C-alpha positions in Angstrom: 295.4 -16.1 -136.9 295.5 -12.4 -137.7 292.5 -10.1 -138.0 291.9 -7.3 -140.4 291.7 -3.7 -139.2 288.0 -3.8 -139.6 287.4 -7.2 -137.7 285.7 -7.0 -134.4 288.0 -7.6 -131.5 287.4 -9.2 -128.1 289.4 -8.9 -124.8 290.7 -12.4 -125.7 292.1 -11.2 -129.0 294.0 -8.6 -127.0 295.5 -11.3 -124.9 293.3 -11.5 -121.8 291.3 -14.7 -121.3 288.4 -13.9 -118.9 287.3 -17.6 -119.1 290.7 -18.8 -117.9 290.5 -16.3 -115.0 287.0 -17.7 -114.1 288.4 -21.2 -114.3 291.2 -20.3 -111.9 288.8 -18.8 -109.4 286.7 -22.0 -109.4 289.9 -24.1 -108.7 290.9 -21.7 -106.0 287.7 -21.7 -104.0 288.0 -25.2 -102.4 291.6 -24.4 -101.6 290.7 -21.2 -99.9 287.8 -22.9 -98.0 290.3 -25.1 -96.2 291.8 -22.0 -94.6 288.6 -20.5 -93.2 288.7 -19.6 -89.5 286.7 -17.5 -87.0 286.3 -13.9 -88.1 285.8 -14.5 -91.8 282.5 -12.9 -92.9 283.0 -13.0 -96.7 285.9 -14.2 -98.7 286.8 -15.2 -102.3 284.7 -13.7 -105.0 283.5 -10.4 -103.6 284.9 -7.0 -104.3 286.2 -6.9 -100.8 286.9 -9.5 -98.2 285.2 -9.0 -94.8 286.8 -10.0 -91.6 285.7 -9.4 -88.0 288.3 -9.3 -85.3 287.5 -12.2 -82.9 285.7 -11.1 -79.8 288.2 -12.8 -77.4 290.5 -9.8 -78.0 289.9 -7.0 -75.5 292.1 -4.3 -77.0 293.1 -5.6 -80.4 295.9 -3.9 -82.3 296.1 -4.8 -86.0 299.6 -5.6 -87.4 300.2 -5.8 -91.1 303.0 -7.1 -93.3 303.6 -7.3 -97.0 306.3 -9.0 -99.1 307.0 -11.0 -102.3 309.2 -14.0 -103.2 312.0 -12.2 -105.0 314.3 -13.7 -107.4 313.6 -17.2 -106.2 310.9 -17.1 -108.8 313.5 -17.3 -111.6 314.4 -20.8 -110.4 310.7 -21.6 -110.2 310.4 -20.6 -113.9 313.6 -22.4 -115.0 312.9 -25.6 -113.1 309.1 -25.6 -113.5 308.6 -25.9 -109.8 305.6 -23.7 -108.8 304.1 -25.6 -105.8 306.2 -24.2 -103.0 306.7 -20.5 -103.8 303.1 -19.7 -102.6 304.2 -21.0 -99.1 307.1 -18.7 -99.3 304.9 -15.8 -100.1 302.7 -16.4 -97.0 305.6 -17.2 -94.7 307.5 -13.9 -95.5 304.5 -11.8 -94.3 303.1 -14.0 -91.5 306.5 -14.5 -89.8 307.0 -10.7 -89.9 303.6 -10.1 -88.3 304.5 -12.8 -85.7 307.5 -10.8 -84.6 305.4 -8.3 -82.8 303.5 -11.0 -81.0 300.6 -11.0 -83.4 298.4 -13.9 -84.5 297.9 -13.8 -88.3 294.3 -13.5 -89.1 294.0 -13.3 -92.9 296.0 -13.1 -96.1 295.5 -11.7 -99.6 297.7 -12.3 -102.6 298.4 -10.7 -106.0 299.4 -12.9 -109.0 300.4 -11.0 -112.2 301.4 -12.6 -115.5 301.5 -11.9 -119.2 299.3 -14.9 -120.2 297.4 -16.9 -117.6 298.3 -20.6 -117.4 295.6 -22.0 -115.1 297.6 -25.0 -114.0 300.7 -23.0 -113.1 298.5 -20.4 -111.3 296.6 -23.1 -109.4 299.8 -24.7 -108.3 301.1 -21.3 -107.0 297.8 -20.5 -105.2 297.6 -24.0 -103.9 300.9 -23.2 -102.1 299.6 -20.0 -100.8 296.5 -21.8 -99.4 298.8 -24.4 -97.8 300.9 -21.7 -96.2 297.7 -20.1 -94.8 296.4 -23.4 -93.5 299.8 -24.2 -91.7 299.8 -20.8 -90.1 296.1 -20.6 -89.1 295.5 -17.7 -91.4 292.5 -17.3 -93.7 293.0 -16.8 -97.4 290.1 -14.4 -98.0 290.9 -12.7 -101.3 293.4 -11.7 -103.9 293.9 -10.5 -107.4 294.9 -12.3 -110.6 296.2 -9.9 -113.3 296.7 -11.0 -116.8 298.7 -8.3 -118.5 299.8 -9.0 -122.1 303.2 -7.6 -122.9 304.2 -6.9 -119.3 305.8 -10.3 -118.5 307.6 -12.8 -120.7 305.9 -16.1 -121.5 305.9 -18.5 -118.6 306.8 -15.8 -116.0 304.8 -14.2 -113.3 305.2 -12.1 -110.2 303.8 -12.5 -106.7 303.0 -10.2 -103.8 300.9 -10.6 -100.8 300.1 -9.2 -97.4 298.9 -10.5 -94.0 297.0 -8.8 -91.2 297.2 -10.1 -87.7 296.1 -8.9 -84.2 297.7 -8.7 -80.8 296.5 -7.4 -77.5 297.8 -3.9 -77.0 299.3 -4.9 -73.6 301.1 -7.9 -75.2 302.9 -6.2 -78.2 306.5 -7.3 -78.5 308.6 -4.2 -79.0 312.1 -5.4 -77.7 312.2 -2.5 -75.2 312.6 -4.9 -72.3 315.7 -6.6 -73.8 318.7 -6.1 -71.5 322.3 -7.4 -71.1 322.3 -10.9 -69.9 319.4 -12.0 -71.9 319.7 -15.2 -74.0 319.5 -15.4 -77.8 317.9 -18.5 -79.1 317.9 -19.4 -82.8 315.3 -21.5 -84.5 316.6 -23.5 -87.5 315.6 -22.4 -91.0 314.4 -24.9 -93.6 317.0 -23.6 -96.1 317.6 -20.4 -97.9 314.0 -19.4 -97.4 313.2 -16.5 -99.8 316.2 -14.1 -99.5 319.6 -14.0 -101.2 318.6 -15.8 -104.4 320.4 -13.4 -106.7 323.6 -14.7 -105.0 322.3 -18.3 -105.0 321.8 -18.1 -108.8 325.3 -16.8 -109.2 326.6 -19.9 -107.2 324.6 -22.1 -109.6 326.1 -20.4 -112.6 329.6 -20.8 -111.2 329.1 -24.4 -110.4 327.5 -25.3 -113.8 328.1 -28.9 -114.7 329.3 -29.7 -111.2 326.1 -29.3 -109.2 325.7 -31.7 -106.2 323.1 -34.5 -106.6 321.7 -33.9 -103.1 322.1 -31.5 -100.2 321.0 -32.3 -96.7 319.3 -35.5 -97.9 317.2 -33.8 -100.6 317.6 -33.6 -104.4 319.5 -30.5 -105.2 316.6 -28.5 -106.7 314.3 -29.5 -103.9 316.8 -28.4 -101.3 317.1 -24.9 -102.8 313.3 -24.6 -103.4 312.4 -25.7 -99.9 309.8 -23.2 -98.7 310.3 -20.8 -95.9 309.5 -22.3 -92.6 306.3 -21.1 -90.9 307.0 -20.3 -87.3 303.5 -19.1 -86.3 301.9 -21.9 -84.5 305.0 -23.0 -82.5 306.1 -19.6 -81.5 302.6 -18.5 -80.5 302.2 -21.6 -78.4 305.6 -20.9 -76.7 304.7 -17.2 -76.2 301.5 -18.4 -74.3 303.6 -20.5 -72.0 306.7 -18.3 -71.4 307.6 -14.6 -71.6 309.4 -13.6 -74.8 311.2 -10.2 -74.9 311.8 -10.0 -78.6 311.6 -11.9 -81.9 313.5 -11.2 -85.1 312.6 -12.9 -88.5 315.8 -13.4 -90.4 315.2 -12.2 -93.9 317.0 -9.9 -96.2 320.1 -8.6 -94.4 320.5 -11.8 -92.5 321.4 -12.1 -88.9 323.5 -8.9 -88.9 320.8 -6.5 -90.0 317.6 -8.1 -88.6 318.5 -8.7 -85.0 319.4 -5.0 -84.4 315.8 -4.0 -85.5 314.5 -5.4 -82.2 317.2 -4.4 -79.8 317.1 -1.2 -77.7 319.8 1.5 -77.8 322.9 0.5 -75.9 322.6 -3.3 -76.4 324.2 -5.7 -78.8 323.8 -9.3 -79.6 327.0 -11.4 -79.2 326.5 -14.6 -81.2 328.8 -17.6 -80.7 330.2 -18.8 -84.0 329.6 -22.6 -84.3 326.8 -22.6 -81.8 324.5 -23.8 -84.6 325.5 -26.3 -87.3 326.1 -25.2 -90.9 324.0 -27.3 -93.2 325.3 -28.8 -96.4 323.3 -26.3 -98.4 324.9 -23.2 -96.8 328.4 -24.9 -96.8 328.0 -25.5 -100.6 327.0 -21.9 -101.2 329.9 -20.6 -99.2 332.5 -22.9 -100.7 331.2 -22.5 -104.3 331.6 -18.7 -104.3 334.2 -18.3 -101.5 331.7 -16.2 -99.6 333.2 -14.7 -96.4 331.6 -15.5 -93.0 330.5 -11.9 -92.7 328.7 -12.0 -96.1 327.0 -15.3 -95.2 325.6 -13.7 -92.1 324.5 -10.5 -93.8 323.0 -12.0 -97.0 321.5 -15.3 -95.8 319.7 -16.6 -92.7 322.7 -19.0 -92.6 320.6 -21.7 -90.9 318.7 -19.5 -88.4 315.3 -18.4 -89.5 313.8 -16.9 -86.4 315.6 -15.4 -83.3 314.0 -15.5 -79.9 315.3 -13.2 -77.0 314.4 -14.3 -73.6 315.4 -13.8 -69.9 318.2 -16.1 -69.0 316.1 -17.7 -66.3 313.5 -18.9 -68.8 315.7 -19.8 -71.7 316.0 -23.5 -70.9 312.2 -23.9 -70.5 311.6 -21.9 -73.6 313.9 -24.0 -75.6 312.3 -27.2 -74.4 308.8 -26.0 -75.3 309.9 -25.0 -78.8 311.7 -28.4 -79.2 308.7 -30.3 -78.1 306.6 -28.5 -80.8 309.1 -29.5 -83.5 311.5 -26.7 -83.8 315.3 -27.1 -83.8 316.5 -24.7 -81.2 320.0 -23.5 -80.5 321.4 -21.1 -77.8 323.4 -18.9 -80.1 324.4 -16.0 -78.0 323.7 -13.4 -75.3 322.8 -9.7 -75.1 325.5 -7.5 -73.8 326.1 -3.7 -73.4 327.0 -2.1 -76.7 330.1 0.0 -77.0 331.1 1.7 -80.3 331.0 -1.5 -82.2 328.3 -3.2 -84.3 324.9 -4.3 -82.9 325.6 -7.9 -83.8 329.0 -9.6 -83.3 329.6 -13.2 -84.3 332.8 -14.6 -82.8 
C-alpha cells in the first residue's frame, strides 16, 4: 500500500518494526538466562550490561576480543541454515581470549539486517546463547539493528565481542617458548569460520557434482559445522599442567597464526602427515587443486588450536586433553630459527 505525501508516517512505514524488535527481545531473554554466571549484575534489557569481576581473582587483567563470521554467512543465507553461525560468532572471540590464558566472562553481540525476521534472528541468537553456555560465558547484552535499504532481503551481518579475565601472573605471552618444546594440535570441527570465500569457489567449481556426505555428515552440515569451542577443555588442562603458548588457528591458517605466539629466534617445525586430513579438507584441496602451502595458510586444515608445552609434560598434557574430549596430535617441535619462515611443514 502506498501513502500520499500528506499521510502521517510511522517508523514501521519507513521499514523499522519496533514491535518485531520487542518480540525478539522477549524470545532472547530465556536463552540469555541460561548463560548467567557469577559476576552478572544486570544483563539483557538495560542501556548497559553490568558485570563484576569475580572476587577469586587477586590481580585480574581483562582480555578482550572481537570478530564476525565472515562470508560463511552467505551459505547460511543460501541454505537457510541459521542455527549454528551464532556459535561461530562466540567461538571466534572466546577462543582468541583463551589464547592468553583468560577465562571468558561475558559476551555481547550485534545483529544487523534490512528487515527483521524474528524467527531467523531468534535462531541466530539461539546459537549465540548456546556458544556462550558451552564456553561458560554470560550473554549479557547486544544490539539488534533494523536498517532498511542497508541489506538485501533475507540477509544480515553479525559481530560480537568477548571479555575475559586472567591473573596478571598467569598471562600466556609465549615468551618462555624455547627450542625443544613440543607443538600439540587440537582437531578442528571443520572449516570453522575462515576461508569461506575460497570454500564458496570450490562449491561453484563442483556444481552438480557435490558429495552427498563428508566425514559422515550431510554435505551442507559438514561445511556449516560450527567452530569448536576449546575454552573449558583447555582451561582445565591449563590448571593441571603448564602451557607455554596457545594459538587459535583462524584467518592465515597454521602458517600465520603460530608465529604470533613465538619469540624471536624460534620457529615451529610441523611434521606433515602427523595429523589426518579429513574428507572435508581433502575435498576442498582436490576440487580446486589447492597447494599444500595454500591449505595451511588459508584454512585451519584440521587443527583448530595449537598448544606449545615443555617436552617433559607433553604426554601428560595430551592425555589430559584427550580425557576431556579433544582429539590431540603431536604435530611438531620448536627449533631455532634461521633465515627461513617461522613455520615449516615438512
